[in-house]
C-alpha positions as CSV (number, residue, x, y, z in Angstrom):
1,M,33.7,-17.9,-6.7
2,M,31.8,-14.7,-5.7
3,K,28.6,-13.6,-5.7
4,K,27.0,-10.4,-4.9
5,I,23.2,-9.5,-3.6
6,G,21.5,-6.4,-3.4
7,I,19.4,-6.0,-0.6
8,I,16.6,-3.3,-0.3
9,A,13.5,-2.5,1.6
10,D,10.7,-0.4,2.3
11,T,11.3,1.7,-0.7
12,H,7.5,3.0,-0.8
13,F,7.6,4.1,-4.1
14,T,5.6,7.2,-5.2
15,Q,5.3,9.6,-7.8
16,E,7.4,11.8,-6.0
17,R,9.6,9.0,-4.2
18,K,11.4,7.9,-7.0
19,L,14.5,5.4,-6.9
20,H,17.5,7.0,-5.8
21,L,20.5,7.0,-8.7
22,D,22.6,6.0,-6.1
23,V,20.7,2.2,-6.0
24,I,21.6,1.7,-9.7
25,D,25.1,2.4,-9.4
26,F,25.9,0.4,-6.3
27,F,23.9,-2.5,-7.6
28,S,25.3,-2.0,-10.8
29,D,27.6,-5.5,-10.1
30,V,24.9,-7.6,-8.1
31,S,23.1,-10.9,-9.8
32,L,20.4,-10.5,-7.9
33,I,18.0,-8.5,-5.9
34,L,16.0,-9.3,-2.6
35,H,13.5,-6.5,-1.8
36,A,12.0,-7.1,1.8
37,G,8.6,-5.7,0.8
38,D,6.8,-2.3,1.1
39,I,7.4,-1.9,-2.7
40,G,4.8,0.5,-3.8
41,D,4.4,2.2,-7.6
42,P,5.1,-0.3,-9.8
43,K,6.9,2.1,-12.7
44,E,9.5,2.7,-10.1
45,F,10.2,-1.0,-9.0
46,K,10.3,-1.7,-12.9
47,K,13.2,0.3,-12.8
48,L,14.7,-1.8,-10.2
49,K,14.0,-4.7,-12.2
50,R,16.3,-3.4,-15.1
51,V,19.7,-3.6,-13.1
52,A,19.3,-7.1,-12.1
53,P,16.4,-9.9,-11.4
54,V,14.6,-9.2,-8.3
55,I,13.0,-11.5,-5.8
56,A,10.4,-9.6,-3.6
57,V,8.2,-10.1,-0.9
58,M,4.9,-8.7,0.3
59,G,4.7,-5.8,2.8
60,N,2.2,-4.1,4.8
61,K,1.0,-1.7,2.6
62,T,-2.0,-2.2,1.2
63,E,-0.6,-0.6,-2.3
64,D,1.7,-4.1,-2.5
65,R,-1.4,-6.7,-2.4
66,Y,-3.2,-4.4,-5.4
67,N,-0.1,-4.0,-7.6
68,Y,2.1,-7.3,-7.3
69,C,1.5,-11.0,-6.5
70,L,3.9,-11.4,-3.7
71,K,4.1,-14.4,-1.1
72,D,4.7,-12.9,2.7
73,T,8.3,-15.1,2.3
74,E,10.6,-16.5,0.0
75,I,13.1,-19.0,0.4
76,I,16.2,-19.1,-1.7
77,T,18.9,-20.9,-2.0
78,I,22.3,-20.0,-3.3
79,D,25.6,-21.7,-4.0
80,G,24.2,-24.1,-1.1
81,L,23.1,-21.3,1.4
82,K,19.6,-20.5,2.2
83,I,18.4,-17.5,3.0
84,L,14.7,-16.2,4.1
85,L,13.5,-13.2,2.4
86,T,10.7,-11.3,4.5
87,H,9.1,-8.1,5.4
88,G,9.1,-9.4,8.9
89,L,5.3,-9.2,9.6
90,G,3.8,-11.5,12.3
91,N,0.4,-12.1,13.2
92,T,-1.9,-8.8,13.5
93,F,-1.4,-8.5,17.5
94,T,2.8,-9.0,17.0
95,N,2.6,-6.3,14.7
96,Y,0.7,-3.9,16.9
97,F,2.8,-4.7,19.6
98,E,5.9,-3.9,17.7
99,Y,4.8,-1.0,16.3
100,F,3.8,0.2,19.5
101,V,7.1,-0.5,21.3
102,G,9.0,0.8,18.4
103,K,7.3,4.0,17.1
104,I,5.1,4.8,20.1
105,L,7.3,4.2,23.3
106,Q,10.7,4.9,21.3
107,F,12.2,1.6,22.3
108,K,13.4,0.7,18.9
109,A,16.1,-1.8,20.3
110,L,13.4,-3.7,21.9
111,S,11.4,-3.7,19.0
112,F,14.1,-4.9,16.8
113,N,14.9,-7.6,19.7
114,L,11.1,-8.7,19.6
115,M,11.1,-9.2,15.7
116,I,14.5,-10.9,15.7
117,K,13.9,-13.2,18.4
118,R,10.2,-14.3,16.5
119,L,12.3,-14.4,12.9
120,N,14.5,-16.5,14.7
121,K,12.4,-18.9,16.4
122,Q,10.1,-19.4,13.2
123,T,12.9,-20.0,10.7
124,D,14.4,-23.4,9.6
125,K,17.4,-24.0,11.7
126,E,19.5,-24.2,7.5
127,V,18.8,-20.8,7.2
128,C,22.0,-18.9,7.4
129,L,20.7,-15.2,6.0
130,V,17.6,-13.8,7.1
131,V,16.7,-10.4,5.2
132,F,14.1,-8.4,6.5
133,G,12.4,-4.8,6.5
134,H,9.7,-3.0,7.9
135,L,11.6,-1.5,10.7
136,H,13.0,1.2,8.4
137,Q,16.5,1.0,10.0
138,V,20.0,-0.5,9.3
139,Y,20.3,-3.7,11.3
140,V,23.3,-6.2,10.4
141,K,24.0,-9.0,13.2
142,Y,24.3,-12.6,14.1
143,V,21.9,-14.3,16.1
144,D,22.5,-18.0,16.9
145,G,25.0,-18.7,14.1
146,R,22.8,-16.6,11.6
147,L,23.1,-13.4,9.8
148,F,20.2,-10.9,10.3
149,V,20.1,-8.0,7.6
150,N,17.7,-5.3,7.1
151,P,19.0,-2.6,4.9
152,G,17.1,-0.1,6.3
153,A,14.2,2.3,4.2
154,A,15.4,2.8,0.9
155,Y,14.3,6.5,0.4
156,T,15.6,9.9,1.6
157,T,13.5,12.7,2.3
158,S,14.5,16.2,0.8
159,D,14.9,17.9,4.2
160,S,17.1,15.7,5.5
161,K,15.5,13.8,8.2
162,R,15.6,10.4,6.8
163,V,18.6,9.4,5.1
164,G,18.1,6.0,3.1
165,S,20.4,3.2,2.7
166,V,20.5,0.0,1.2
167,A,23.0,-3.2,1.3
168,K,24.8,-5.5,-0.2
169,V,25.6,-9.0,0.7
170,I,29.5,-10.8,-0.7
171,L,28.9,-14.6,-0.9
172,R,32.3,-16.5,-1.4
173,N,32.9,-19.7,-1.7
174,N,29.6,-20.9,0.1
175,H,30.2,-18.3,3.0
176,I,28.8,-15.3,3.3
177,C,31.9,-12.9,3.5
178,E,30.8,-9.2,3.9
179,V,27.7,-6.7,4.1
180,L,28.1,-3.7,2.7
181,I,26.0,-0.6,3.6
182,H,25.6,2.3,1.4
183,Y,23.5,5.4,2.8
184,L,21.7,7.8,0.2
185,I,22.9,11.3,0.5
186,P,20.3,13.5,-0.7
């Protein structure tokens, strides 16, 4: 049997930054949506929840803390496959260090590698899929036999400097078969 799971992160919903209509279309056939944090405005989040059931985790933005009662991580089991859902945050030092390396020094690949290494070390060996956000860039890669997926940030700016993205994971017969990335064109 085949299952499709929508993956979204870093929506940062505001009154101006709405749920992109392409997300609704792309997720129309999913049975579950995993949101890897930094949600934003609850009104827009409700629209996402109308598409399919949503499991979400806390991001690092304060609006998530006030608007939602979320955990930092969730472990979900689907058809025998264990999935870790996280925004990707570590402690305060690692957050600032990864931010400094990625944003200030512009070493995004190193920032990803630091986060992946930390998440891989902290994750239960039975987890086969790690879904994370925070870095606002698409990342799909197997590390030590487990798949890491960051769908990127799910918003597109009007000046087209940022093109948003979301992902879909297709499971078949207790295996991850495919990861699809969908870019949100303005």
